C-alpha positions as a printed NumPy array, in Angstrom:
array([[-34.901, -40.687,  48.67 ],
       [-32.025, -39.152,  47.087],
       [-32.257, -36.321,  44.766],
       [-30.671, -36.738,  41.358],
       [-28.824, -34.169,  39.546],
       [-27.84 , -33.292,  35.76 ],
       [-24.112, -33.714,  36.517],
       [-22.332, -36.909,  37.976],
       [-18.534, -36.717,  39.382],
       [-15.791, -36.355,  36.72 ],
       [-18.287, -34.396,  34.577],
       [-16.577, -31.786,  32.967],
       [-18.87 , -28.899,  33.241],
       [-19.507, -24.648,  32.641],
       [-20.725, -22.248,  35.5  ],
       [-22.972, -19.905,  34.077],
       [-24.505, -17.812,  37.038],
       [-22.282, -16.361,  39.556],
       [-19.053, -14.436,  40.312],
       [-17.116, -17.625,  38.584],
       [-19.459, -17.379,  35.247],
       [-18.4  , -18.787,  32.098],
       [-15.756, -20.93 ,  34.158],
       [-15.221, -24.666,  33.261],
       [-13.876, -27.378,  35.315],
       [-13.98 , -30.939,  36.933],
       [-16.644, -31.584,  38.702],
       [-15.051, -33.101,  42.152],
       [-17.822, -33.686,  44.51 ],
       [-21.769, -33.994,  44.421],
       [-23.851, -33.072,  47.18 ],
       [-26.856, -34.3  ,  45.862],
       [-28.654, -33.632,  49.285],
       [-27.839, -30.238,  49.58 ],
       [-28.181, -29.636,  45.448],
       [-24.625, -28.882,  45.093],
       [-21.284, -29.374,  43.295],
       [-17.787, -29.037,  44.014],
       [-16.253, -27.825,  40.776],
       [-12.362, -27.855,  40.244],
       [-11.379, -24.042,  39.75 ],
       [-14.519, -22.754,  40.781],
       [-15.922, -20.835,  43.702],
       [-12.393, -20.403,  45.965],
       [-13.139, -19.801,  49.233],
       [-10.388, -18.597,  51.925],
       [-10.243, -20.258,  55.35 ],
       [ -7.762, -18.951,  58.37 ],
       [ -6.93 , -21.849,  60.695],
       [ -5.099, -22.098,  63.76 ],
       [ -2.587, -24.526,  65.009],
       [ -4.741, -27.343,  67.079],
       [ -1.789, -29.83 ,  67.447],
       [  2.058, -29.667,  67.152],
       [  1.989, -30.834,  63.442],
       [ -0.823, -29.274,  62.454],
       [  0.152, -26.1  ,  60.226],
       [ -1.493, -23.316,  60.663],
       [ -2.235, -20.603,  58.315],
       [ -4.664, -19.208,  55.477],
       [ -6.115, -22.018,  52.981],
       [ -7.514, -21.818,  49.549],
       [-10.179, -24.418,  48.965],
       [-13.305, -25.016,  46.42 ],
       [-16.454, -24.3  ,  47.928],
       [-19.994, -26.109,  46.707],
       [-21.757, -24.201,  43.799],
       [-25.685, -24.749,  42.972],
       [-25.883, -27.486,  40.779],
       [-28.82 , -25.105,  38.965],
       [-25.811, -22.785,  37.685],
       [-23.995, -25.636,  36.046],
       [-24.036, -27.368,  32.889],
       [-22.369, -29.833,  31.172],
       [-19.245, -28.874,  28.64 ],
       [-19.495, -30.081,  25.403],
       [-15.966, -29.701,  23.617],
       [-17.847, -29.928,  20.436],
       [-20.076, -26.578,  20.868],
       [-17.173, -25.194,  22.923],
       [-20.342, -24.089,  25.232],
       [-22.473, -25.386,  28.656],
       [-25.231, -27.253,  27.105],
       [-28.248, -29.223,  28.297],
       [-28.348, -32.79 ,  27.895],
       [-31.267, -35.384,  26.462],
       [-30.903, -39.196,  26.946],
       [-31.155, -41.499,  24.577],
       [-31.423, -45.129,  24.705],
       [-28.718, -47.592,  22.831],
       [-29.418, -50.502,  21.29 ],
       [-28.425, -52.781,  23.921],
       [-30.398, -50.727,  26.247],
       [-28.152, -48.551,  28.034],
       [-28.887, -44.856,  28.668],
       [-26.448, -42.222,  27.649],
       [-26.752, -38.513,  28.01 ],
       [-26.194, -36.683,  25.033],
       [-26.154, -32.859,  23.936],
       [-28.854, -31.59 ,  22.475],
       [-27.322, -29.001,  20.378],
       [-25.231, -31.303,  18.004],
       [-25.574, -35.544,  19.642],
       [-22.861, -35.325,  21.31 ],
       [-22.548, -38.142,  23.977],
       [-20.711, -37.855,  27.502],
       [-21.174, -41.53 ,  28.835],
       [-18.811, -44.14 ,  27.671]])
């Protein structure tokens, strides 16, 4: 059984711990087995690669690395900060995530 993360792909999140504290970005990938997420523009890692085939480029590449899911919170545009979420059940029995401060909904 897979773990369930509090963030989903394409959510806008704010990093709350680590070297990129305070940055906001979009979740590009979730890794539920490792409890990690990849956030656009956060945790940039540098990788040096050698040329392995004739057409592959060698050089220094910068990519986003995974961040532990506990170090990010969903960004609320109304509150303008990272917030915890509540689950609200609508009239048609669908669950939506809402901001615990202002009540803004994150799921469409």
